[in-house]
N, CA, C and O atoms as a DFTB+ gen file, in Angstrom:
564 C
 N C O
     1  1     107.334     111.220      81.289
     2  2     106.516     111.196      82.495
     3  2     107.150     110.305      83.566
     4  3     107.228     110.694      84.731
     5  1     107.600     109.115      83.175
     6  2     108.193     108.164      84.116
     7  2     109.434     108.747      84.776
     8  3     109.656     108.558      85.972
     9  1     110.243     109.457      83.993
    10  2     111.473     110.037      84.536
    11  2     111.145     111.132      85.553
    12  3     111.774     111.213      86.609
    13  1     110.162     111.970      85.232
    14  2     109.755     113.031      86.145
    15  2     109.202     112.441      87.438
    16  3     109.453     112.963      88.524
    17  1     108.457     111.361      87.316
    18  2     107.886     110.720      88.495
    19  2     108.985     110.115      89.356
    20  3     108.929     110.205      90.582
    21  1     109.978     109.504      88.734
    22  2     111.110     108.953      89.481
    23  2     111.875     110.044      90.214
    24  3     112.273     109.868      91.365
    25  1     112.078     111.172      89.542
    26  2     112.759     112.299      90.185
    27  2     111.927     112.859      91.336
    28  3     112.474     113.244      92.370
    29  1     110.610     112.907      91.162
    30  2     109.728     113.396      92.226
    31  2     109.804     112.473      93.444
    32  3     109.778     112.944      94.581
    33  1     109.897     111.163      93.211
    34  2     110.007     110.221      94.323
    35  2     111.324     110.422      95.065
    36  3     111.351     110.414      96.295
    37  1     112.404     110.602      94.330
    38  2     113.705     110.854      94.959
    39  2     113.638     112.129      95.807
    40  3     114.117     112.161      96.941
    41  1     113.045     113.161      95.244
    42  2     112.926     114.435      95.958
    43  2     112.047     114.295      97.204
    44  3     112.389     114.826      98.260
    45  1     110.925     113.590      97.091
    46  2     110.022     113.403      98.235
    47  2     110.701     112.595      99.335
    48  3     110.562     112.913     100.516
    49  1     111.434     111.552      98.950
    50  2     112.154     110.748      99.945
    51  2     113.235     111.572     100.638
    52  3     113.413     111.484     101.853
    53  1     113.950     112.371      99.858
    54  2     115.012     113.198     100.418
    55  2     114.457     114.217     101.410
    56  3     114.998     114.402     102.499
    57  1     113.383     114.864     101.018
    58  2     112.752     115.862     101.883
    59  2     112.215     115.206     103.158
    60  3     112.434     115.708     104.261
    61  1     111.521     114.098     103.001
    62  2     110.953     113.401     104.159
    63  2     112.053     112.881     105.075
    64  3     111.908     112.901     106.297
    65  1     113.136     112.422     104.496
    66  2     114.262     111.930     105.307
    67  2     114.849     113.066     106.134
    68  3     115.115     112.897     107.323
    69  1     115.050     114.218     105.509
    70  2     115.643     115.345     106.233
    71  2     114.714     115.859     107.333
    72  3     115.176     116.420     108.327
    73  1     113.412     115.669     107.157
    74  2     112.431     116.106     108.154
    75  2     111.998     114.974     109.090
    76  3     111.075     115.134     109.888
    77  1     112.673     113.838     108.980
    78  2     112.389     112.662     109.808
    79  2     110.926     112.224     109.694
    80  3     110.252     111.975     110.694
    81  1     110.454     112.138     108.437
    82  2     109.079     111.708     108.166
    83  2     109.050     110.373     107.431
    84  3     108.080     110.072     106.735
    85  1     110.113     109.563     107.578
    86  2     110.166     108.258     106.924
    87  2     110.048     107.144     107.951
    88  3     110.568     107.241     109.063
    89  1     109.365     106.102     107.560
    90  2     109.350     104.860     108.319
    91  2     109.891     103.805     107.365
    92  3     109.346     103.611     106.278
    93  1     110.955     103.125     107.764
    94  2     111.618     102.153     106.902
    95  2     111.489     100.763     107.507
    96  3     111.778     100.560     108.686
    97  1     111.058      99.817     106.698
    98  2     110.950      98.433     107.130
    99  2     109.514      97.946     107.101
   100  3     108.581      98.703     107.367
   101  1     109.351      96.688     106.779
   102  2     108.016      96.095     106.656
   103  2     107.295      96.112     108.006
   104  3     106.152      96.560     108.094
   105  1     107.954      95.631     109.043
   106  2     107.292      95.554     110.357
   107  2     107.045      96.940     110.940
   108  3     105.984      97.200     111.506
   109  1     108.031      97.831     110.801
   110  2     107.875      99.190     111.307
   111  2     106.736      99.909     110.580
   112  3     105.960     100.643     111.190
   113  1     106.651      99.684     109.269
   114  2     105.596     100.310     108.473
   115  2     104.224      99.774     108.865
   116  3     103.272     100.542     109.002
   117  1     104.122      98.470     109.045
   118  2     102.848      97.876     109.456
   119  2     102.407      98.445     110.799
   120  3     101.226      98.730     110.999
   121  1     103.347      98.607     111.709
   122  2     103.034      99.176     113.022
   123  2     102.562     100.625     112.880
   124  3     101.564     101.018     113.483
   125  1     103.280     101.414     112.082
   126  2     102.910     102.822     111.883
   127  2     101.537     102.948     111.223
   128  3     100.752     103.831     111.568
   129  1     101.256     102.063     110.276
   130  2      99.959     102.106     109.600
   131  2      98.813     101.796     110.555
   132  3      97.745     102.400     110.456
   133  1      99.021     100.875     111.467
   134  2      97.940     100.540     112.391
   135  2      97.789     101.586     113.483
   136  3      96.684     101.800     113.982
   137  1      98.886     102.247     113.865
   138  2      98.821     103.245     114.933
   139  2      98.220     104.568     114.464
   140  3      97.408     105.163     115.173
   141  1      98.615     105.041     113.261
   142  2      98.141     106.343     112.807
   143  2      98.100     106.403     111.273
   144  3      98.936     107.064     110.657
   145  1      97.138     105.720     110.664
   146  2      97.086     105.692     109.203
   147  2      96.843     107.056     108.568
   148  3      97.241     107.284     107.426
   149  1      96.196     107.965     109.293
   150  2      95.914     109.288     108.734
   151  2      97.163     110.137     108.544
   152  3      97.140     111.117     107.799
   153  1      98.247     109.772     109.209
   154  2      99.479     110.549     109.076
   155  2     100.314     110.113     107.865
   156  3     101.263     110.800     107.485
   157  1      99.961     108.975     107.263
   158  2     100.752     108.437     106.152
   159  2     100.252     108.993     104.829
   160  3      99.057     108.963     104.536
   161  1     101.191     109.503     104.033
   162  2     100.852     110.092     102.747
   163  2     101.141     109.155     101.578
   164  3     100.384     109.113     100.608
   165  1     102.240     108.401     101.673
   166  2     102.659     107.547     100.554
   167  2     103.361     106.314     101.081
   168  3     104.135     106.384     102.036
   169  1     103.083     105.186     100.451
   170  2     103.750     103.924     100.757
   171  2     104.531     103.495      99.520
   172  3     103.989     103.452      98.415
   173  1     105.804     103.179      99.717
   174  2     106.667     102.723      98.622
   175  2     107.068     101.284      98.929
   176  3     107.645     101.003      99.980
   177  1     106.759     100.378      98.007
   178  2     107.120      98.972      98.158
   179  2     108.198      98.619      97.142
   180  3     108.064      98.911      95.954
   181  1     109.263      97.992      97.616
   182  2     110.365      97.598      96.732
   183  2     110.337      96.098      96.515
   184  3     110.406      95.312      97.461
   185  1     110.236      95.720      95.261
   186  2     110.218      94.312      94.887
   187  2     111.565      93.991      94.256
   188  3     111.989      94.659      93.313
   189  1     112.238      92.968      94.776
   190  2     113.521      92.553      94.211
   191  2     113.490      91.051      93.961
   192  3     112.441      90.420      94.093
   193  1     114.636      90.473      93.601
   194  2     114.668      89.041      93.300
   195  2     114.331      88.194      94.522
   196  3     113.851      87.071      94.368
   197  1     114.566      88.693      95.713
   198  2     114.252      87.993      96.952
   199  2     112.741      87.869      97.156
   200  3     112.275      86.917      97.782
   201  1     111.986      88.820      96.634
   202  2     110.547      88.885      96.856
   203  2     109.833      87.616      96.404
   204  3     108.976      87.105      97.126
   205  1     110.168      87.098      95.226
   206  2     109.495      85.925      94.676
   207  2     109.676      84.677      95.515
   208  3     108.846      83.770      95.454
   209  1     110.747      84.610      96.299
   210  2     111.047      83.425      97.101
   211  2     110.613      83.551      98.548
   212  3     110.658      82.572      99.293
   213  1     110.200      84.725      98.955
   214  2     109.885      84.987     100.356
   215  2     108.372      85.112     100.547
   216  3     107.793      86.180     100.349
   217  1     107.751      84.006     100.932
   218  2     106.299      83.970     101.086
   219  2     105.845      84.913     102.196
   220  3     104.813      85.570     102.061
   221  1     106.592      84.988     103.280
   222  2     106.228      85.877     104.388
   223  2     106.216      87.334     103.915
   224  3     105.317      88.097     104.269
   225  1     107.205      87.710     103.123
   226  2     107.266      89.076     102.594
   227  2     106.076      89.346     101.670
   228  3     105.490      90.428     101.713
   229  1     105.719      88.372     100.841
   230  2     104.563      88.531      99.960
   231  2     103.277      88.730     100.764
   232  3     102.427      89.540     100.394
   233  1     103.142      87.995     101.852
   234  2     101.960      88.137     102.707
   235  2     101.923      89.522     103.336
   236  3     100.876      90.168     103.365
   237  1     103.069      89.979     103.840
   238  2     103.131      91.323     104.437
   239  2     102.792      92.394     103.403
   240  3     102.070      93.347     103.698
   241  1     103.317      92.230     102.193
   242  2     103.018      93.193     101.128
   243  2     101.518      93.234     100.844
   244  3     100.938      94.310     100.699
   245  1     100.904      92.079     100.767
   246  2      99.475      92.008     100.488
   247  2      98.683      92.712     101.583
   248  3      97.745      93.458     101.299
   249  1      99.062      92.474     102.830
   250  2      98.359      93.117     103.945
   251  2      98.588      94.633     103.948
   252  3      97.650      95.397     104.175
   253  1      99.816      95.070     103.699
   254  2     100.117      96.501     103.662
   255  2      99.361      97.166     102.512
   256  3      98.781      98.237     102.688
   257  1      99.365      96.536     101.336
   258  2      98.636      97.085     100.194
   259  2      97.156      97.217     100.515
   260  3      96.548      98.254     100.249
   261  1      96.589      96.189     101.075
   262  2      95.168      96.206     101.412
   263  2      94.865      97.313     102.416
   264  3      93.877      98.033     102.274
   265  1      95.709      97.444     103.420
   266  2      95.509      98.490     104.423
   267  2      95.600      99.868     103.788
   268  3      94.804     100.753     104.102
   269  1      96.565     100.053     102.898
   270  2      96.710     101.340     102.211
   271  2      95.479     101.643     101.361
   272  3      94.961     102.759     101.393
   273  1      95.010     100.649     100.599
   274  2      93.829     100.856      99.763
   275  2      92.623     101.223     100.622
   276  3      91.864     102.126     100.271
   277  1      92.441     100.527     101.749
   278  2      91.299     100.779     102.632
   279  2      91.352     102.161     103.279
   280  3      90.312     102.717     103.631
   281  1      92.550     102.717     103.437
   282  2      92.718     104.002     104.117
   283  2      93.094     105.128     103.160
   284  3      93.557     106.183     103.595
   285  1      92.899     104.911     101.861
   286  2      93.174     105.924     100.834
   287  2      94.596     106.476     100.911
   288  3      94.818     107.680     100.786
   289  1      95.543     105.584     101.117
   290  2      96.960     105.952     101.130
   291  2      97.536     105.576      99.768
   292  3      97.418     104.432      99.329
   293  1      98.153     106.541      99.110
   294  2      98.760     106.267      97.802
   295  2      99.907     105.279      97.977
   296  3     100.638     105.306      98.967
   297  1     100.039     104.408      96.983
   298  2     101.052     103.359      97.064
   299  2     101.707     103.196      95.701
   300  3     101.028     103.183      94.675
   301  1     103.035     103.070      95.698
   302  2     103.788     102.836      94.468
   303  2     104.785     101.703      94.705
   304  3     105.112     101.342      95.836
   305  1     105.239     101.176      93.601
   306  2     106.201     100.076      93.636
   307  2     107.466     100.510      92.916
   308  3     107.406     101.231      91.920
   309  1     108.610     100.070      93.421
   310  2     109.887     100.269      92.739
   311  2     110.570      98.914      92.646
   312  3     110.299      98.019      93.446
   313  1     111.453      98.765      91.670
   314  2     112.120      97.469      91.501
   315  2     113.556      97.470      92.005
   316  3     114.233      96.445      91.917
   317  1     114.029      98.575      92.522
   318  2     115.423      98.679      92.973
   319  2     115.459      98.936      94.476
   320  3     115.520     100.081      94.924
   321  1     115.419      97.827      95.262
   322  2     115.408      97.966      96.706
   323  2     116.685      98.610      97.229
   324  3     116.631      99.400      98.172
   325  1     117.820      98.291      96.643
   326  2     119.088      98.860      97.100
   327  2     119.084     100.383      96.943
   328  3     119.520     101.101      97.842
   329  1     118.602     100.864      95.825
   330  2     118.539     102.315      95.591
   331  2     117.549     102.965      96.558
   332  3     117.816     104.041      97.093
   333  1     116.408     102.313      96.782
   334  2     115.438     102.833      97.742
   335  2     116.063     102.892      99.137
   336  3     115.863     103.864      99.866
   337  1     116.812     101.863      99.505
   338  2     117.474     101.846     100.811
   339  2     118.462     102.998     100.939
   340  3     118.551     103.630     101.992
   341  1     119.200     103.271      99.872
   342  2     120.156     104.379      99.898
   343  2     119.442     105.711     100.107
   344  3     119.924     106.575     100.840
   345  1     118.295     105.869      99.459
   346  2     117.549     107.118      99.557
   347  2     116.830     107.269     100.894
   348  3     116.620     108.384     101.370
   349  1     116.458     106.154     101.491
   350  2     115.607     106.200     102.677
   351  2     116.353     106.138     104.000
   352  3     115.876     106.684     104.995
   353  1     117.491     105.501     104.039
   354  2     118.107     105.313     105.348
   355  2     119.612     105.372     105.339
   356  3     120.277     105.152     104.327
   357  1     120.117     105.681     106.516
   358  2     121.563     105.704     106.647
   359  2     122.026     104.753     107.733
   360  3     123.217     104.703     108.042
   361  1     121.109     104.001     108.316
   362  2     121.464     103.035     109.341
   363  2     121.561     101.655     108.706
   364  3     120.754     101.305     107.845
   365  1     122.535     100.883     109.124
   366  2     122.769      99.561     108.534
   367  2     121.539      98.675     108.612
   368  3     121.228      97.971     107.651
   369  1     120.830      98.693     109.739
   370  2     119.657      97.822     109.863
   371  2     118.540      98.238     108.918
   372  3     117.753      97.392     108.491
   373  1     118.452      99.520     108.581
   374  2     117.425      99.973     107.651
   375  2     117.728      99.491     106.241
   376  3     116.813      99.169     105.484
   377  1     118.982      99.441     105.891
   378  2     119.348      99.045     104.539
   379  2     118.978      97.590     104.260
   380  3     118.784      97.210     103.105
   381  1     118.883      96.793     105.291
   382  2     118.548      95.383     105.102
   383  2     117.050      95.160     104.925
   384  3     116.646      94.128     104.388
   385  1     116.222      96.097     105.362
   386  2     114.780      95.904     105.290
   387  2     114.087      97.133     104.714
   388  3     113.186      97.702     105.330
   389  1     114.515      97.526     103.538
   390  2     113.889      98.685     102.894
   391  2     112.852      98.247     101.873
   392  3     112.626      98.940     100.881
   393  1     112.223      97.108     102.105
   394  2     111.186      96.652     101.192
   395  2     109.947      97.530     101.263
   396  3     109.160      97.581     100.318
   397  1     109.773      98.219     102.382
   398  2     108.627      99.104     102.549
   399  2     109.084     100.392     103.209
   400  3     109.771     100.374     104.231
   401  1     108.690     101.520     102.608
   402  2     109.022     102.835     103.155
   403  2     107.745     103.670     103.144
   404  3     107.057     103.762     102.127
   405  1     107.443     104.271     104.279
   406  2     106.297     105.167     104.386
   407  2     106.778     106.603     104.486
   408  3     107.765     106.897     105.161
   409  1     106.073     107.487     103.809
   410  2     106.312     108.920     103.946
   411  2     105.094     109.492     104.652
   412  3     103.967     109.359     104.173
   413  1     105.327     110.128     105.790
   414  2     104.214     110.731     106.510
   415  2     104.011     112.169     106.039
   416  3     104.880     112.766     105.403
   417  1     102.859     112.694     106.363
   418  2     102.498     114.048     105.956
   419  2     103.413     115.086     106.603
   420  3     103.874     114.899     107.728
   421  1     103.671     116.175     105.890
   422  2     104.433     117.273     106.505
   423  2     103.657     117.839     107.696
   424  3     102.433     117.728     107.765
   425  1     104.381     118.438     108.619
   426  2     103.752     119.031     109.800
   427  2     102.827     120.162     109.393
   428  3     103.066     120.846     108.397
   429  1     101.780     120.352     110.159
   430  2     100.837     121.451     109.894
   431  2     101.597     122.771     109.920
   432  3     102.443     122.996     110.784
   433  1     101.291     123.624     108.980
   434  2     101.926     124.936     108.934
   435  2     103.273     124.960     108.242
   436  3     103.867     126.026     108.080
   437  1     103.774     123.781     107.825
   438  2     105.060     123.757     107.127
   439  2     104.826     123.917     105.622
   440  3     103.689     123.920     105.151
   441  1     105.908     124.048     104.895
   442  2     105.819     124.192     103.445
   443  2     105.178     122.961     102.834
   444  3     105.353     121.850     103.333
   445  1     104.447     123.156     101.770
   446  2     103.846     122.045     101.032
   447  2     104.963     121.307     100.305
   448  3     105.852     121.931      99.725
   449  1     104.916     119.989     100.337
   450  2     105.908     119.165      99.663
   451  2     105.449     118.966      98.215
   452  3     104.607     118.113      97.935
   453  1     106.014     119.762      97.299
   454  2     105.589     119.734      95.890
   455  2     105.830     118.366      95.256
   456  3     105.009     117.898      94.467
   457  1     106.938     117.728      95.592
   458  2     107.237     116.411      95.022
   459  2     106.206     115.384      95.479
   460  3     105.770     114.540      94.696
   461  1     105.825     115.461      96.734
   462  2     104.820     114.542      97.257
   463  2     103.475     114.775      96.582
   464  3     102.742     113.823      96.312
   465  1     103.150     116.021      96.310
   466  2     101.910     116.332      95.593
   467  2     101.942     115.768      94.173
   468  3     100.931     115.258      93.690
   469  1     103.093     115.852      93.496
   470  2     103.225     115.265      92.150
   471  2     102.981     113.765      92.206
   472  3     102.315     113.205      91.336
   473  1     103.518     113.119      93.226
   474  2     103.335     111.671      93.356
   475  2     101.872     111.325      93.641
   476  3     101.359     110.323      93.142
   477  1     101.211     112.149      94.437
   478  2      99.789     111.921      94.712
   479  2      98.979     112.009      93.423
   480  3      98.104     111.178      93.181
   481  1      99.270     113.015      92.594
   482  2      98.581     113.157      91.307
   483  2      98.862     111.970      90.394
   484  3      97.961     111.474      89.718
   485  1     100.109     111.517      90.377
   486  2     100.488     110.350      89.577
   487  2      99.674     109.134      90.019
   488  3      99.165     108.390      89.181
   489  1      99.551     108.934      91.321
   490  2      98.795     107.793      91.839
   491  2      97.306     107.910      91.490
   492  3      96.672     106.918      91.131
   493  1      96.756     109.114      91.595
   494  2      95.356     109.324      91.232
   495  2      95.119     109.015      89.758
   496  3      94.142     108.354      89.409
   497  1      96.009     109.492      88.897
   498  2      95.885     109.225      87.459
   499  2      96.010     107.734      87.172
   500  3      95.294     107.203      86.324
   501  1      96.905     107.065      87.866
   502  2      97.076     105.619      87.676
   503  2      95.818     104.870      88.073
   504  3      95.394     103.948      87.377
   505  1      95.219     105.263      89.192
   506  2      93.987     104.590      89.633
   507  2      92.848     104.795      88.634
   508  3      92.010     103.912      88.454
   509  1      92.820     105.964      87.984
   510  2      91.767     106.225      86.989
   511  2      91.828     105.245      85.824
   512  3      90.807     104.955      85.201
   513  1      93.020     104.735      85.530
   514  2      93.167     103.764      84.444
   515  2      93.341     102.342      85.005
   516  3      93.888     101.457      84.347
   517  1      92.858     102.158      86.241
   518  2      92.859     100.856      86.920
   519  2      94.242     100.278      87.177
   520  3      94.404      99.060      87.238
   521  1      95.230     101.135      87.328
   522  2      96.569     100.691      87.735
   523  2      96.702     101.038      89.210
   524  3      97.110     102.143      89.568
   525  1      96.349     100.072      90.064
   526  2      96.266     100.323      91.497
   527  2      97.616     100.271      92.191
   528  3      97.750     100.727      93.326
   529  1      98.612      99.722      91.520
   530  2      99.940      99.616      92.111
   531  2     100.981     100.009      91.060
   532  3     101.716      99.158      90.558
   533  1     101.039     101.301      90.731
   534  2     101.943     101.737      89.667
   535  2     103.407     101.562      90.060
   536  3     103.771     101.653      91.233
   537  1     104.233     101.311      89.052
   538  2     105.670     101.153      89.293
   539  2     106.406     102.406      88.826
   540  3     106.120     102.956      87.762
   541  1     107.340     102.835      89.632
   542  2     108.182     103.986      89.338
   543  2     109.624     103.530      89.249
   544  3     110.093     102.761      90.089
   545  1     110.323     104.001      88.237
   546  2     111.749     103.701      88.112
   547  2     112.541     104.791      88.801
   548  3     112.399     105.974      88.490
   549  1     113.375     104.382      89.739
   550  2     114.221     105.350      90.428
   551  2     115.418     105.683      89.546
   552  3     116.082     104.783      89.031
   553  1     115.695     106.974      89.370
   554  2     116.847     107.351      88.543
   555  2     118.155     106.964      89.244
   556  3     118.225     106.893      90.471
   557  1     119.174     106.720      88.442
   558  2     120.490     106.388      89.003
   559  2     121.040     107.617      89.718
   560  3     120.576     108.739      89.514
   561  1     122.019     107.380      90.541
   562  2     122.634     108.465      91.314
   563  2     123.072     109.597      90.468
   564  3     123.607     110.580      90.981
């Protein structure tokens, strides 16, 4: 199950990236969430060794998580920020701040994103067992 979920996340990120439906960065994500929370489908938070030492980042994560929970936005955690950065962005500045990545909903009338739907189901199942912030392992390249 974990492997399938990791592959679904890679696929959803790839699809969203090609359709320009990604927001990369803690500050950019916070701004997008406050401007149009209904357009956000999934929030991915990357926790790395830097996270434990960065109080400001922890505060931002707490606020983003709370906002997502309040607005029924699915949220997952990954432990490999570098891999998430590779999947989410191709700009140097994005690679430095890939602690938070948002995937927005596909445009109306476009194909349904099957990978994103799998992730939504995974998040719903996790919440049923009181795992409000499930962790997904990203597969290696």
